[in-house]
MARPA-663365 format. One record per residue: residue number from 1; chain; x, y, z of N, C-alpha, C in turn. Coordinates in steps of 0.2 Angstrom, whole numbers, always signed. Last residue first. Example, Ala and Ser with C-alpha at 12.3 -4.5 7.8 and 13.67 -1.06 7.14 Angstrom:
BEGIN
[rec 2, 'A', [+64, -11, +35], [+68, -5, +36], [+64, +0, +39]]
[rec 1, 'A', [+66, -28, +39], [+62, -22, +39], [+66, -16, +39]]
END
This chain:
BEGIN
[rec 289, 'A', [+477, +401, +198], [+476, +407, +197], [+480, +407, +189]]
[rec 288, 'A', [+467, +390, +209], [+472, +390, +204], [+469, +395, +199]]
[rec 287, 'A', [+461, +386, +224], [+463, +388, +218], [+470, +389, +215]]
[rec 286, 'A', [+466, +369, +229], [+470, +378, +230], [+465, +378, +226]]
[rec 285, 'A', [+454, +361, +237], [+460, +361, +235], [+459, +370, +234]]
[rec 284, 'A', [+450, +362, +255], [+447, +363, +249], [+453, +363, +246]]
[rec 283, 'A', [+446, +352, +271], [+452, +351, +266], [+450, +354, +259]]
[rec 282, 'A', [+433, +352, +281], [+433, +349, +275], [+439, +354, +271]]
[rec 281, 'A', [+436, +350, +300], [+439, +351, +294], [+438, +350, +287]]
[rec 280, 'A', [+423, +350, +313], [+427, +347, +308], [+430, +351, +300]]
[rec 279, 'A', [+420, +353, +330], [+420, +356, +325], [+424, +350, +319]]
[rec 278, 'A', [+407, +353, +344], [+410, +350, +339], [+412, +353, +332]]
[rec 277, 'A', [+404, +364, +358], [+401, +361, +350], [+405, +357, +343]]
[rec 276, 'A', [+411, +369, +366], [+408, +361, +368], [+407, +360, +361]]
[rec 275, 'A', [+404, +385, +367], [+410, +381, +370], [+406, +373, +370]]
[rec 274, 'A', [+392, +389, +353], [+395, +388, +359], [+398, +381, +360]]
[rec 273, 'A', [+397, +397, +337], [+397, +389, +342], [+396, +391, +350]]
[rec 272, 'A', [+391, +408, +331], [+388, +406, +333], [+388, +399, +340]]
[rec 271, 'A', [+403, +408, +323], [+403, +413, +328], [+396, +412, +333]]
[rec 270, 'A', [+401, +398, +314], [+405, +395, +319], [+404, +402, +324]]
[rec 269, 'A', [+393, +404, +304], [+390, +397, +308], [+395, +399, +314]]
[rec 268, 'A', [+403, +414, +298], [+396, +416, +302], [+395, +411, +305]]
[rec 267, 'A', [+411, +407, +294], [+413, +410, +299], [+406, +414, +304]]
[rec 266, 'A', [+407, +399, +282], [+408, +395, +286], [+409, +402, +291]]
[rec 265, 'A', [+410, +412, +273], [+403, +409, +271], [+402, +404, +280]]
[rec 264, 'A', [+425, +411, +270], [+422, +416, +275], [+413, +415, +276]]
[rec 263, 'A', [+436, +399, +275], [+431, +401, +270], [+426, +405, +273]]
[rec 262, 'A', [+449, +398, +282], [+443, +395, +284], [+438, +401, +279]]
[rec 261, 'A', [+463, +393, +278], [+459, +401, +281], [+452, +397, +278]]
[rec 260, 'A', [+479, +387, +285], [+474, +389, +281], [+472, +394, +282]]
[rec 259, 'A', [+491, +389, +296], [+491, +383, +290], [+484, +381, +286]]
[rec 258, 'A', [+500, +397, +299], [+494, +401, +297], [+493, +395, +293]]
[rec 257, 'A', [+511, +399, +313], [+511, +398, +306], [+501, +400, +303]]
[rec 256, 'A', [+514, +416, +323], [+514, +407, +321], [+511, +407, +316]]
[rec 255, 'A', [+515, +429, +323], [+520, +425, +321], [+520, +418, +320]]
[rec 254, 'A', [+503, +441, +313], [+503, +437, +317], [+512, +432, +319]]
[rec 253, 'A', [+494, +455, +311], [+496, +451, +308], [+500, +447, +317]]
[rec 252, 'A', [+481, +462, +316], [+482, +461, +308], [+489, +458, +306]]
[rec 251, 'A', [+472, +449, +325], [+475, +454, +326], [+478, +454, +317]]
[rec 250, 'A', [+452, +450, +324], [+458, +448, +324], [+466, +453, +323]]
[rec 249, 'A', [+439, +452, +324], [+443, +457, +328], [+449, +454, +329]]
[rec 248, 'A', [+431, +441, +317], [+432, +449, +315], [+435, +455, +320]]
[rec 247, 'A', [+441, +427, +321], [+435, +429, +317], [+436, +437, +317]]
[rec 246, 'A', [+453, +413, +318], [+452, +419, +318], [+445, +423, +316]]
[rec 245, 'A', [+455, +399, +325], [+453, +402, +321], [+451, +409, +320]]
[rec 244, 'A', [+466, +391, +333], [+463, +396, +333], [+461, +399, +327]]
[rec 243, 'A', [+469, +375, +340], [+471, +377, +334], [+466, +385, +335]]
[rec 242, 'A', [+483, +370, +353], [+476, +373, +351], [+477, +372, +344]]
[rec 241, 'A', [+495, +370, +357], [+494, +364, +356], [+486, +364, +351]]
[rec 240, 'A', [+502, +384, +359], [+498, +380, +365], [+494, +372, +364]]
[rec 239, 'A', [+508, +386, +353], [+514, +381, +353], [+506, +379, +357]]
[rec 238, 'A', [+496, +390, +336], [+502, +391, +343], [+503, +385, +343]]
[rec 237, 'A', [+492, +391, +322], [+495, +385, +326], [+499, +389, +330]]
[rec 236, 'A', [+477, +397, +315], [+484, +399, +317], [+487, +390, +321]]
[rec 235, 'A', [+469, +401, +301], [+466, +393, +306], [+475, +393, +308]]
[rec 234, 'A', [+459, +413, +297], [+464, +412, +297], [+464, +407, +303]]
[rec 233, 'A', [+449, +423, +294], [+446, +415, +292], [+454, +411, +293]]
[rec 232, 'A', [+458, +436, +289], [+449, +435, +293], [+447, +426, +293]]
[rec 231, 'A', [+474, +436, +291], [+466, +438, +286], [+463, +435, +290]]
[rec 230, 'A', [+486, +442, +292], [+484, +438, +296], [+476, +440, +292]]
[rec 229, 'A', [+506, +444, +289], [+501, +448, +289], [+494, +441, +290]]
[rec 228, 'A', [+518, +442, +300], [+515, +441, +295], [+508, +444, +294]]
[rec 227, 'A', [+534, +438, +310], [+525, +438, +308], [+526, +444, +304]]
[rec 226, 'A', [+544, +425, +308], [+543, +434, +306], [+537, +433, +306]]
[rec 225, 'A', [+540, +413, +322], [+544, +418, +312], [+541, +422, +312]]
[rec 224, 'A', [+541, +399, +332], [+537, +407, +329], [+541, +406, +323]]
[rec 223, 'A', [+533, +381, +331], [+537, +387, +334], [+536, +395, +328]]
[rec 222, 'A', [+526, +369, +333], [+523, +377, +332], [+528, +383, +333]]
[rec 221, 'A', [+531, +354, +323], [+534, +359, +329], [+530, +368, +328]]
[rec 220, 'A', [+517, +344, +318], [+526, +350, +317], [+525, +352, +325]]
[rec 219, 'A', [+508, +335, +322], [+515, +335, +324], [+519, +338, +325]]
[rec 218, 'A', [+490, +340, +331], [+498, +340, +325], [+504, +337, +325]]
[rec 217, 'A', [+479, +336, +335], [+485, +332, +338], [+489, +333, +333]]
[rec 216, 'A', [+464, +345, +340], [+466, +343, +334], [+475, +342, +336]]
[rec 215, 'A', [+461, +348, +353], [+459, +340, +351], [+462, +338, +343]]
[rec 214, 'A', [+451, +362, +352], [+455, +358, +356], [+455, +351, +350]]
[rec 213, 'A', [+451, +380, +344], [+448, +373, +344], [+452, +368, +345]]
[rec 212, 'A', [+443, +396, +349], [+450, +389, +350], [+446, +382, +348]]
[rec 211, 'A', [+443, +410, +339], [+440, +403, +340], [+443, +398, +342]]
[rec 210, 'A', [+443, +427, +342], [+447, +420, +337], [+441, +415, +342]]
[rec 209, 'A', [+440, +438, +346], [+445, +440, +342], [+447, +430, +337]]
[rec 208, 'A', [+428, +438, +352], [+425, +439, +345], [+433, +439, +341]]
[rec 207, 'A', [+433, +422, +359], [+427, +427, +358], [+429, +431, +352]]
[rec 206, 'A', [+436, +408, +370], [+434, +409, +363], [+432, +415, +363]]
[rec 205, 'A', [+437, +396, +383], [+441, +405, +378], [+440, +404, +370]]
[rec 204, 'A', [+429, +386, +378], [+427, +394, +382], [+431, +400, +380]]
[rec 203, 'A', [+434, +380, +362], [+435, +381, +370], [+431, +385, +372]]
[rec 202, 'A', [+424, +366, +354], [+427, +373, +353], [+427, +378, +359]]
[rec 201, 'A', [+433, +355, +347], [+429, +354, +351], [+431, +363, +353]]
[rec 200, 'A', [+436, +342, +334], [+439, +345, +337], [+435, +349, +342]]
[rec 199, 'A', [+441, +326, +326], [+435, +331, +328], [+436, +336, +334]]
[rec 198, 'A', [+450, +321, +311], [+450, +323, +318], [+442, +326, +320]]
[rec 197, 'A', [+450, +320, +297], [+446, +315, +302], [+446, +316, +308]]
[rec 196, 'A', [+456, +333, +293], [+450, +329, +290], [+449, +325, +294]]
[rec 195, 'A', [+471, +332, +302], [+463, +340, +299], [+458, +337, +298]]
[rec 194, 'A', [+475, +322, +300], [+471, +324, +305], [+466, +327, +306]]
[rec 193, 'A', [+479, +321, +286], [+475, +317, +289], [+470, +318, +296]]
[rec 192, 'A', [+489, +333, +288], [+483, +331, +284], [+477, +326, +286]]
[rec 191, 'A', [+497, +324, +299], [+494, +330, +299], [+488, +333, +295]]
[rec 190, 'A', [+502, +314, +286], [+499, +313, +294], [+494, +319, +295]]
[rec 189, 'A', [+509, +324, +277], [+503, +319, +277], [+499, +317, +282]]
[rec 188, 'A', [+514, +338, +288], [+514, +332, +287], [+510, +330, +281]]
[rec 187, 'A', [+514, +355, +286], [+507, +350, +288], [+512, +344, +284]]
[rec 186, 'A', [+521, +364, +282], [+521, +363, +290], [+516, +357, +290]]
[rec 185, 'A', [+514, +370, +268], [+522, +365, +271], [+523, +363, +277]]
[rec 184, 'A', [+505, +377, +275], [+504, +373, +272], [+509, +367, +272]]
[rec 183, 'A', [+505, +391, +275], [+512, +389, +280], [+510, +381, +279]]
[rec 182, 'A', [+493, +399, +271], [+502, +401, +266], [+507, +395, +270]]
[rec 181, 'A', [+485, +383, +268], [+490, +388, +265], [+489, +395, +270]]
[rec 180, 'A', [+470, +376, +262], [+475, +377, +267], [+482, +379, +265]]
[rec 179, 'A', [+455, +382, +266], [+461, +380, +259], [+466, +380, +264]]
[rec 178, 'A', [+441, +372, +272], [+446, +378, +274], [+450, +375, +268]]
[rec 177, 'A', [+425, +373, +280], [+428, +371, +275], [+436, +373, +274]]
[rec 176, 'A', [+421, +365, +294], [+422, +371, +293], [+425, +370, +285]]
[rec 175, 'A', [+403, +357, +301], [+410, +355, +296], [+415, +362, +293]]
[rec 174, 'A', [+398, +354, +316], [+402, +359, +312], [+406, +358, +307]]
[rec 173, 'A', [+386, +348, +327], [+395, +345, +320], [+392, +350, +316]]
[rec 172, 'A', [+376, +354, +333], [+383, +351, +335], [+387, +351, +332]]
[rec 171, 'A', [+369, +369, +325], [+370, +362, +327], [+375, +361, +333]]
[rec 170, 'A', [+368, +383, +325], [+371, +380, +322], [+372, +375, +323]]
[rec 169, 'A', [+357, +394, +316], [+358, +387, +322], [+360, +384, +319]]
[rec 168, 'A', [+348, +408, +317], [+356, +404, +315], [+356, +401, +320]]
[rec 167, 'A', [+331, +406, +312], [+336, +407, +315], [+343, +406, +314]]
[rec 166, 'A', [+325, +416, +296], [+324, +407, +300], [+332, +412, +303]]
[rec 165, 'A', [+315, +430, +292], [+318, +427, +292], [+323, +419, +297]]
[rec 164, 'A', [+299, +434, +284], [+304, +432, +287], [+310, +429, +286]]
[rec 163, 'A', [+290, +450, +279], [+293, +444, +279], [+297, +440, +283]]
[rec 162, 'A', [+289, +465, +271], [+285, +459, +276], [+286, +454, +273]]
[rec 161, 'A', [+299, +476, +273], [+299, +467, +270], [+294, +467, +276]]
[rec 160, 'A', [+300, +492, +272], [+301, +485, +278], [+297, +482, +271]]
[rec 159, 'A', [+307, +502, +259], [+301, +501, +263], [+304, +495, +266]]
[rec 158, 'A', [+323, +510, +256], [+317, +507, +254], [+313, +503, +260]]
[rec 157, 'A', [+335, +517, +264], [+333, +512, +256], [+327, +510, +251]]
[rec 156, 'A', [+343, +524, +277], [+335, +519, +272], [+335, +520, +265]]
[rec 155, 'A', [+350, +530, +286], [+351, +526, +281], [+345, +518, +279]]
[rec 154, 'A', [+348, +540, +297], [+340, +540, +292], [+345, +536, +285]]
[rec 153, 'A', [+350, +536, +313], [+351, +543, +308], [+345, +540, +302]]
[rec 152, 'A', [+349, +538, +332], [+344, +535, +327], [+350, +538, +319]]
[rec 151, 'A', [+359, +535, +347], [+355, +538, +342], [+354, +539, +335]]
[rec 150, 'A', [+357, +528, +364], [+358, +529, +355], [+357, +531, +352]]
[rec 149, 'A', [+363, +529, +380], [+359, +531, +374], [+360, +531, +366]]
[rec 148, 'A', [+367, +518, +392], [+369, +523, +385], [+361, +524, +383]]
[rec 147, 'A', [+361, +514, +403], [+360, +522, +403], [+364, +524, +397]]
[rec 146, 'A', [+372, +501, +399], [+366, +502, +405], [+366, +511, +407]]
[rec 145, 'A', [+380, +500, +386], [+381, +500, +395], [+371, +500, +396]]
[rec 144, 'A', [+391, +496, +373], [+385, +498, +377], [+384, +494, +385]]
[rec 143, 'A', [+408, +502, +371], [+402, +493, +375], [+397, +497, +376]]
[rec 142, 'A', [+410, +516, +362], [+412, +511, +369], [+406, +506, +366]]
[rec 141, 'A', [+412, +515, +344], [+409, +516, +349], [+415, +511, +354]]
[rec 140, 'A', [+432, +512, +338], [+424, +513, +337], [+422, +515, +345]]
[rec 139, 'A', [+445, +503, +345], [+444, +508, +340], [+433, +507, +338]]
[rec 138, 'A', [+451, +496, +353], [+446, +499, +357], [+444, +506, +352]]
[rec 137, 'A', [+457, +484, +351], [+459, +489, +351], [+457, +495, +349]]
[rec 136, 'A', [+447, +473, +351], [+455, +470, +353], [+458, +477, +353]]
[rec 135, 'A', [+435, +476, +349], [+438, +474, +356], [+444, +473, +357]]
[rec 134, 'A', [+429, +488, +338], [+433, +483, +339], [+434, +481, +345]]
[rec 133, 'A', [+415, +492, +332], [+417, +492, +342], [+421, +485, +339]]
[rec 132, 'A', [+407, +500, +318], [+411, +495, +322], [+414, +495, +327]]
[rec 131, 'A', [+406, +512, +310], [+405, +511, +316], [+403, +506, +320]]
[rec 130, 'A', [+416, +515, +298], [+411, +512, +302], [+410, +513, +307]]
[rec 129, 'A', [+427, +524, +291], [+421, +523, +287], [+414, +518, +293]]
[rec 128, 'A', [+434, +526, +302], [+436, +523, +295], [+429, +518, +290]]
[rec 127, 'A', [+422, +528, +316], [+430, +528, +311], [+430, +524, +308]]
[rec 126, 'A', [+413, +533, +326], [+411, +533, +318], [+419, +532, +319]]
[rec 125, 'A', [+410, +540, +335], [+414, +533, +337], [+415, +531, +331]]
[rec 124, 'A', [+391, +540, +343], [+400, +543, +345], [+403, +539, +343]]
[rec 123, 'A', [+382, +533, +336], [+382, +533, +340], [+388, +538, +337]]
[rec 122, 'A', [+368, +527, +325], [+374, +530, +323], [+378, +535, +328]]
[rec 121, 'A', [+359, +512, +316], [+361, +517, +324], [+367, +522, +320]]
[rec 120, 'A', [+349, +515, +307], [+352, +513, +307], [+354, +517, +313]]
[rec 119, 'A', [+333, +513, +300], [+337, +521, +298], [+345, +521, +301]]
[rec 118, 'A', [+327, +503, +312], [+326, +507, +303], [+328, +513, +304]]
[rec 117, 'A', [+338, +493, +318], [+335, +497, +318], [+333, +502, +312]]
[rec 116, 'A', [+340, +479, +323], [+344, +481, +322], [+336, +485, +319]]
[rec 115, 'A', [+350, +466, +334], [+343, +470, +335], [+348, +475, +330]]
[rec 114, 'A', [+358, +448, +333], [+356, +453, +331], [+350, +460, +330]]
[rec 113, 'A', [+363, +437, +344], [+358, +438, +341], [+361, +447, +341]]
[rec 112, 'A', [+375, +422, +347], [+374, +432, +346], [+367, +433, +343]]
[rec 111, 'A', [+374, +411, +350], [+376, +415, +354], [+375, +422, +352]]
[rec 110, 'A', [+363, +394, +348], [+367, +401, +346], [+370, +403, +354]]
[rec 109, 'A', [+347, +393, +354], [+354, +391, +351], [+355, +393, +348]]
[rec 108, 'A', [+341, +399, +364], [+340, +392, +364], [+346, +388, +360]]
[rec 107, 'A', [+344, +417, +370], [+344, +412, +366], [+345, +406, +368]]
[rec 106, 'A', [+335, +425, +385], [+342, +421, +384], [+342, +418, +376]]
[rec 105, 'A', [+326, +440, +378], [+330, +434, +382], [+334, +432, +380]]
[rec 104, 'A', [+323, +455, +376], [+330, +451, +374], [+329, +443, +378]]
[rec 103, 'A', [+313, +469, +377], [+318, +464, +383], [+317, +457, +376]]
[rec 102, 'A', [+307, +485, +377], [+308, +478, +373], [+315, +475, +376]]
[rec 101, 'A', [+294, +494, +383], [+303, +491, +384], [+301, +484, +380]]
[rec 100, 'A', [+291, +511, +377], [+289, +502, +375], [+295, +500, +378]]
[rec 99, 'A', [+292, +525, +372], [+292, +522, +379], [+292, +515, +380]]
[rec 98, 'A', [+283, +523, +358], [+287, +528, +362], [+286, +526, +368]]
[rec 97, 'A', [+282, +504, +352], [+279, +512, +350], [+284, +517, +358]]
[rec 96, 'A', [+289, +494, +338], [+291, +497, +347], [+289, +503, +349]]
[rec 95, 'A', [+287, +484, +328], [+286, +491, +328], [+287, +491, +337]]
[rec 94, 'A', [+295, +472, +317], [+292, +476, +325], [+291, +483, +326]]
[rec 93, 'A', [+301, +462, +304], [+301, +469, +307], [+293, +469, +312]]
[rec 92, 'A', [+310, +446, +310], [+302, +450, +306], [+304, +457, +309]]
[rec 91, 'A', [+312, +438, +320], [+315, +437, +311], [+310, +440, +306]]
[rec 90, 'A', [+302, +435, +330], [+311, +437, +327], [+310, +433, +321]]
[rec 89, 'A', [+287, +444, +340], [+290, +439, +332], [+298, +439, +333]]
[rec 88, 'A', [+283, +446, +356], [+285, +448, +349], [+285, +443, +344]]
[rec 87, 'A', [+273, +445, +370], [+277, +442, +366], [+279, +445, +357]]
[rec 86, 'A', [+274, +458, +382], [+269, +456, +379], [+275, +454, +370]]
[rec 85, 'A', [+279, +466, +388], [+277, +461, +391], [+275, +456, +385]]
[rec 84, 'A', [+283, +477, +380], [+280, +480, +385], [+277, +472, +388]]
[rec 83, 'A', [+289, +467, +369], [+288, +473, +371], [+282, +474, +375]]
[rec 82, 'A', [+301, +453, +369], [+293, +455, +374], [+294, +462, +373]]
[rec 81, 'A', [+307, +437, +365], [+307, +446, +360], [+298, +448, +365]]
[rec 80, 'A', [+318, +424, +366], [+313, +427, +365], [+308, +434, +366]]
[rec 79, 'A', [+331, +421, +351], [+330, +424, +358], [+321, +427, +359]]
[rec 78, 'A', [+341, +413, +339], [+333, +416, +342], [+336, +415, +350]]
[rec 77, 'A', [+353, +420, +332], [+355, +418, +335], [+346, +419, +340]]
[rec 76, 'A', [+349, +432, +318], [+354, +427, +323], [+351, +422, +327]]
[rec 75, 'A', [+338, +447, +323], [+341, +444, +320], [+345, +437, +323]]
[rec 74, 'A', [+324, +457, +327], [+329, +453, +331], [+331, +447, +327]]
[rec 73, 'A', [+319, +473, +320], [+321, +467, +319], [+325, +463, +324]]
[rec 72, 'A', [+309, +488, +324], [+316, +486, +324], [+314, +477, +321]]
[rec 71, 'A', [+304, +505, +321], [+305, +498, +317], [+311, +494, +320]]
[rec 70, 'A', [+299, +516, +333], [+304, +512, +331], [+301, +506, +328]]
[rec 69, 'A', [+292, +532, +342], [+291, +524, +340], [+295, +522, +333]]
[rec 68, 'A', [+305, +539, +354], [+301, +537, +348], [+298, +533, +344]]
[rec 67, 'A', [+313, +531, +363], [+309, +541, +364], [+303, +541, +358]]
[rec 66, 'A', [+315, +515, +366], [+315, +520, +364], [+308, +529, +366]]
[rec 65, 'A', [+324, +505, +378], [+316, +508, +377], [+314, +515, +372]]
[rec 64, 'A', [+328, +485, +381], [+330, +497, +378], [+321, +498, +378]]
[rec 63, 'A', [+337, +475, +385], [+330, +478, +388], [+332, +486, +385]]
[rec 62, 'A', [+347, +461, +385], [+345, +467, +381], [+340, +472, +385]]
[rec 61, 'A', [+351, +447, +383], [+347, +449, +392], [+348, +458, +390]]
[rec 60, 'A', [+359, +435, +375], [+353, +440, +376], [+353, +445, +383]]
[rec 59, 'A', [+371, +429, +371], [+367, +430, +375], [+361, +430, +379]]
[rec 58, 'A', [+376, +446, +362], [+381, +440, +366], [+375, +438, +372]]
[rec 57, 'A', [+373, +454, +351], [+370, +456, +360], [+372, +449, +361]]
[rec 56, 'A', [+374, +469, +341], [+376, +463, +341], [+376, +460, +351]]
[rec 55, 'A', [+365, +481, +334], [+368, +479, +340], [+370, +471, +338]]
[rec 54, 'A', [+369, +492, +318], [+364, +490, +323], [+368, +485, +329]]
[rec 53, 'A', [+371, +502, +305], [+374, +497, +311], [+365, +496, +315]]
[rec 52, 'A', [+371, +499, +287], [+368, +501, +292], [+369, +497, +301]]
[rec 51, 'A', [+375, +496, +273], [+380, +496, +279], [+379, +500, +285]]
[rec 50, 'A', [+365, +492, +267], [+371, +486, +269], [+373, +490, +273]]
[rec 49, 'A', [+351, +504, +271], [+353, +500, +268], [+360, +496, +269]]
[rec 48, 'A', [+335, +494, +277], [+341, +501, +278], [+344, +498, +272]]
[rec 47, 'A', [+323, +488, +276], [+325, +494, +271], [+330, +496, +271]]
[rec 46, 'A', [+322, +477, +285], [+319, +484, +288], [+320, +489, +280]]
[rec 45, 'A', [+326, +468, +281], [+321, +466, +283], [+316, +475, +284]]
[rec 44, 'A', [+340, +472, +281], [+335, +471, +272], [+328, +471, +276]]
[rec 43, 'A', [+345, +468, +295], [+343, +479, +290], [+341, +477, +287]]
[rec 42, 'A', [+345, +457, +293], [+340, +462, +297], [+340, +469, +296]]
[rec 41, 'A', [+353, +453, +286], [+347, +453, +287], [+341, +454, +287]]
[rec 40, 'A', [+366, +457, +294], [+363, +460, +283], [+356, +458, +282]]
[rec 39, 'A', [+366, +450, +302], [+367, +457, +304], [+362, +461, +296]]
[rec 38, 'A', [+368, +437, +299], [+362, +438, +302], [+363, +446, +301]]
[rec 37, 'A', [+379, +438, +290], [+373, +436, +287], [+368, +438, +291]]
[rec 36, 'A', [+388, +440, +300], [+386, +444, +294], [+379, +441, +292]]
[rec 35, 'A', [+393, +435, +314], [+389, +433, +310], [+385, +439, +307]]
[rec 34, 'A', [+403, +448, +319], [+405, +441, +317], [+398, +436, +312]]
[rec 33, 'A', [+402, +463, +310], [+397, +460, +317], [+400, +452, +315]]
[rec 32, 'A', [+421, +471, +314], [+412, +472, +311], [+408, +467, +316]]
[rec 31, 'A', [+436, +471, +310], [+429, +471, +314], [+423, +470, +310]]
[rec 30, 'A', [+448, +473, +302], [+438, +474, +298], [+433, +475, +303]]
[rec 29, 'A', [+460, +480, +311], [+458, +475, +307], [+453, +476, +306]]
[rec 28, 'A', [+475, +491, +305], [+466, +493, +308], [+463, +485, +305]]
[rec 27, 'A', [+485, +494, +301], [+484, +490, +306], [+479, +489, +310]]
[rec 26, 'A', [+489, +499, +288], [+488, +502, +292], [+488, +500, +298]]
[rec 25, 'A', [+482, +487, +283], [+491, +489, +280], [+493, +494, +285]]
[rec 24, 'A', [+469, +486, +281], [+475, +482, +287], [+481, +483, +287]]
[rec 23, 'A', [+461, +492, +278], [+462, +495, +284], [+469, +493, +288]]
[rec 22, 'A', [+450, +483, +272], [+456, +489, +268], [+460, +491, +269]]
[rec 21, 'A', [+437, +487, +280], [+439, +483, +274], [+442, +486, +273]]
[rec 20, 'A', [+429, +487, +293], [+432, +493, +289], [+436, +486, +284]]
[rec 19, 'A', [+410, +483, +294], [+417, +485, +297], [+419, +488, +295]]
[rec 18, 'A', [+394, +482, +295], [+401, +479, +292], [+409, +476, +293]]
[rec 17, 'A', [+391, +485, +312], [+390, +485, +304], [+396, +480, +301]]
[rec 16, 'A', [+388, +486, +330], [+391, +483, +326], [+387, +484, +318]]
[rec 15, 'A', [+389, +487, +348], [+389, +491, +340], [+392, +488, +335]]
[rec 14, 'A', [+388, +478, +358], [+391, +482, +354], [+387, +484, +346]]
[rec 13, 'A', [+388, +467, +372], [+384, +471, +368], [+388, +477, +366]]
[rec 12, 'A', [+387, +454, +385], [+390, +460, +381], [+385, +463, +376]]
[rec 11, 'A', [+378, +449, +394], [+385, +448, +395], [+391, +454, +391]]
[rec 10, 'A', [+365, +459, +391], [+367, +455, +396], [+375, +454, +396]]
[rec 9, 'A', [+359, +476, +401], [+364, +471, +393], [+365, +465, +397]]
[rec 8, 'A', [+346, +488, +403], [+350, +483, +404], [+355, +478, +397]]
[rec 7, 'A', [+342, +501, +396], [+341, +500, +403], [+345, +495, +406]]
[rec 6, 'A', [+345, +510, +384], [+347, +506, +384], [+344, +505, +395]]
[rec 5, 'A', [+337, +519, +373], [+337, +523, +380], [+338, +517, +383]]
[rec 4, 'A', [+338, +527, +357], [+336, +521, +361], [+339, +521, +368]]
[rec 3, 'A', [+330, +539, +348], [+336, +542, +351], [+332, +531, +355]]
[rec 2, 'A', [+328, +553, +335], [+326, +546, +338], [+331, +544, +345]]
[rec 1, 'A', [+332, +571, +337], [+334, +563, +334], [+333, +559, +339]]
END
């Protein structure tokens, strides 16, 4: 069985796929890649199945070598890539010979790069139909470290693509589409105006659980309430005065008001936003059923 030997990592390196949907009723969050589109793109480039697992690499620094030739792709946040010191292209299939050292440098824009391998990663820790590592509960494979050996599987559905995908570049001023609810009654007309006219910033106290946004000065009392379900993308208003947009490893329940839910398509971009990025909300009309 082909394996990847990890020689070095940066701040954080995790095995991720598309997560564990449908288990929130059992207290298991979805988890999975926080920039889902970038992981999906990498797997498409290699002809992998849609649920193939790859590596989510925070701020680069990953060094690895395979014990057999492998085909890889790097997507998400652009970073310099080398194979035994020679530059390799981003966003397209790259052959890594047996024993060659693949290195990912620090991204110039964005936070998270995704390394996919033809066939998928299949490390120990498979649970609930997924290889995703949940940083809040510890479910799934252990975080990748130097010395970790990752076996490959055969989750292949077609040939690799002779193609390229662009990097994920979040920009310095990001607009998030949000549907108000289920606790929209907590917001006054003035609060709604604050949400649409204010510009917040991404706090350094952000991670895969959620992104904290400062500078949204809402007037309502942010008091606790009976615990209720929290979906992916929920905008929670705790008493700290910040807003939290929950990402992949969010808790399944919480006791502070959820004033809205960010569109899933916008969460990929938010997951690439560095601290200090300016964030705006665009309120969408509630759906009519």
